[in-house]
C-alpha positions as CSV (number, residue, x, y, z in Angstrom):
1,M,-7.8,-2.2,-11.8
2,D,-4.7,-3.1,-13.8
3,V,-1.2,-1.8,-13.4
4,H,-1.8,0.9,-16.1
5,R,-4.6,2.5,-14.0
6,I,-2.4,2.1,-10.9
7,L,0.4,4.1,-12.6
8,E,-2.1,6.8,-13.5
9,L,-3.1,7.2,-9.8
10,L,0.2,6.6,-7.9
11,P,3.4,8.6,-8.5
12,H,5.6,5.6,-7.5
13,R,7.6,3.7,-10.1
14,Y,10.0,0.7,-10.0
15,P,11.5,-0.3,-7.7
16,F,9.1,1.5,-5.3
17,L,5.7,0.7,-6.8
18,L,4.4,-2.0,-4.4
19,V,0.9,-2.7,-5.8
20,D,0.7,-5.0,-8.8
21,K,-3.1,-5.3,-9.2
22,V,-6.4,-4.3,-7.6
23,L,-8.9,-7.1,-7.3
24,E,-11.7,-5.2,-5.8
25,C,-12.4,-1.5,-5.0
26,E,-15.6,-0.1,-3.5
27,P,-15.0,3.7,-3.4
28,G,-15.7,5.2,0.0
29,K,-15.4,1.8,1.7
30,H,-12.6,-0.6,0.9
31,I,-10.0,-2.0,-1.5
32,R,-8.3,-5.4,-2.0
33,A,-5.0,-5.4,-3.9
34,V,-2.1,-7.7,-4.6
35,K,1.7,-7.4,-4.3
36,N,3.5,-10.4,-5.9
37,V,6.8,-10.9,-3.9
38,S,9.6,-12.1,-6.2
39,I,13.1,-13.1,-5.4
40,N,14.2,-10.4,-7.9
41,E,13.1,-7.6,-5.5
42,P,16.0,-5.2,-5.1
43,F,15.9,-5.3,-1.3
44,F,16.4,-9.1,-0.9
45,P,20.2,-9.3,-1.4
46,G,20.6,-7.1,1.7
47,H,17.6,-8.2,3.8
48,F,18.7,-10.8,4.6
49,P,21.4,-12.7,2.5
50,Q,21.0,-15.9,4.5
51,R,17.2,-15.9,4.5
52,A,15.3,-13.4,2.3
53,V,12.6,-11.5,4.2
54,M,10.5,-8.6,2.9
55,P,11.2,-5.6,5.2
56,G,8.2,-4.7,7.4
57,V,8.4,-1.0,6.4
58,L,7.9,-2.0,2.8
59,I,4.8,-4.0,3.7
60,L,3.5,-0.9,5.5
61,E,4.3,1.1,2.4
62,A,2.4,-1.4,0.2
63,M,-0.6,-1.0,2.5
64,A,-0.3,2.8,2.3
65,Q,-0.1,2.7,-1.5
66,A,-3.3,0.5,-1.6
67,S,-4.9,3.1,0.7
68,G,-3.9,5.9,-1.6
69,L,-5.5,4.1,-4.5
70,L,-8.7,3.8,-2.5
71,A,-8.6,7.5,-1.6
72,F,-8.2,8.5,-5.3
73,E,-11.0,6.2,-6.4
74,T,-13.2,7.6,-3.6
75,Q,-12.5,11.2,-4.7
76,G,-13.4,10.1,-8.3
77,K,-10.3,11.8,-9.8
78,P,-6.6,11.2,-10.0
79,P,-4.2,13.5,-8.3
80,G,-3.2,16.6,-10.2
81,D,0.4,17.2,-11.4
82,N,1.0,19.4,-8.4
83,M,-0.5,17.0,-5.8
84,L,0.9,14.1,-3.8
85,F,-0.6,11.8,-1.2
86,Y,1.8,11.6,1.7
87,F,2.1,8.8,4.3
88,V,1.8,10.8,7.5
89,G,1.1,8.4,10.3
90,I,1.0,4.8,11.5
91,D,-0.7,3.4,14.6
92,K,-1.1,0.0,16.0
93,A,1.4,-1.7,13.6
94,R,1.8,-5.4,14.2
95,F,3.9,-7.9,12.4
96,K,2.6,-11.5,12.7
97,R,4.3,-13.5,9.9
98,V,7.3,-13.1,7.7
99,V,6.8,-12.4,4.0
100,E,9.3,-14.3,1.7
101,P,10.0,-14.6,-2.0
102,G,7.2,-16.5,-3.8
103,D,4.5,-15.1,-1.4
104,Q,1.5,-13.2,-2.7
105,L,0.7,-10.3,-0.4
106,M,-3.0,-9.6,-0.2
107,L,-3.4,-5.9,0.7
108,H,-6.7,-4.8,2.4
109,A,-7.6,-1.2,3.3
110,E,-10.8,0.2,4.7
111,I,-11.6,3.9,5.2
112,I,-12.0,4.7,8.9
113,K,-12.5,8.5,8.4
114,T,-11.5,11.5,6.4
115,S,-11.3,15.1,7.5
116,R,-9.6,18.1,5.8
117,G,-7.5,16.1,3.4
118,I,-6.4,13.6,6.1
119,W,-7.4,10.0,5.5
120,K,-7.3,7.2,8.1
121,F,-7.4,3.6,7.1
122,D,-7.6,0.2,8.8
123,T,-5.1,-1.9,6.8
124,R,-3.8,-5.4,6.8
125,A,-1.6,-7.6,4.6
126,E,-2.2,-11.4,4.4
127,V,-0.3,-14.4,2.9
128,D,-2.4,-17.5,2.2
129,G,-5.1,-16.2,4.5
130,Q,-2.7,-15.6,7.4
131,L,-2.3,-12.2,8.8
132,A,1.2,-10.9,8.1
133,T,0.9,-7.2,9.1
134,A,-1.9,-4.9,10.4
135,A,-1.9,-1.2,11.1
136,E,-3.9,2.0,11.1
137,V,-2.4,4.2,8.3
138,M,-2.9,7.9,7.9
139,C,-2.3,9.7,4.6
140,A,-2.7,13.4,3.5
141,A,-3.3,14.9,0.2
142,R,-1.0,17.9,-0.2
143,E,0.2,20.2,-3.0
144,I,3.9,19.7,-3.8
145,G,5.9,22.3,-1.9
146,E,3.5,22.6,1.0
């Protein structure tokens, strides 16, 4: 899945689109995606000026975006104009390695369960085969204004 398909499925745009490419997606099961981390990211000048580190909350957001892509592909349809996929929960978040400019963040998400529009995913982000972040992520499909 290239960035054009990603833009069809996710409402996020620069500077908040955090998935560059999908390498593998098996609807109903799992997804593997990429976020290329560049020194030009808008958050690096302030986090931290003396040693640029990608904020952990943005790594979690990247994992949630990859999870959203998996959910939309599983449903077999993109979200409607009146629908968003909200990040509604995070459990068991762990940060094991810093992510710096030049790293390629490999995003993995696997569906744990889905019920009444709530999706739960087992997610992780890796750099060079090393675990950077892991968490259980929950997202909900909701109409805008709900």
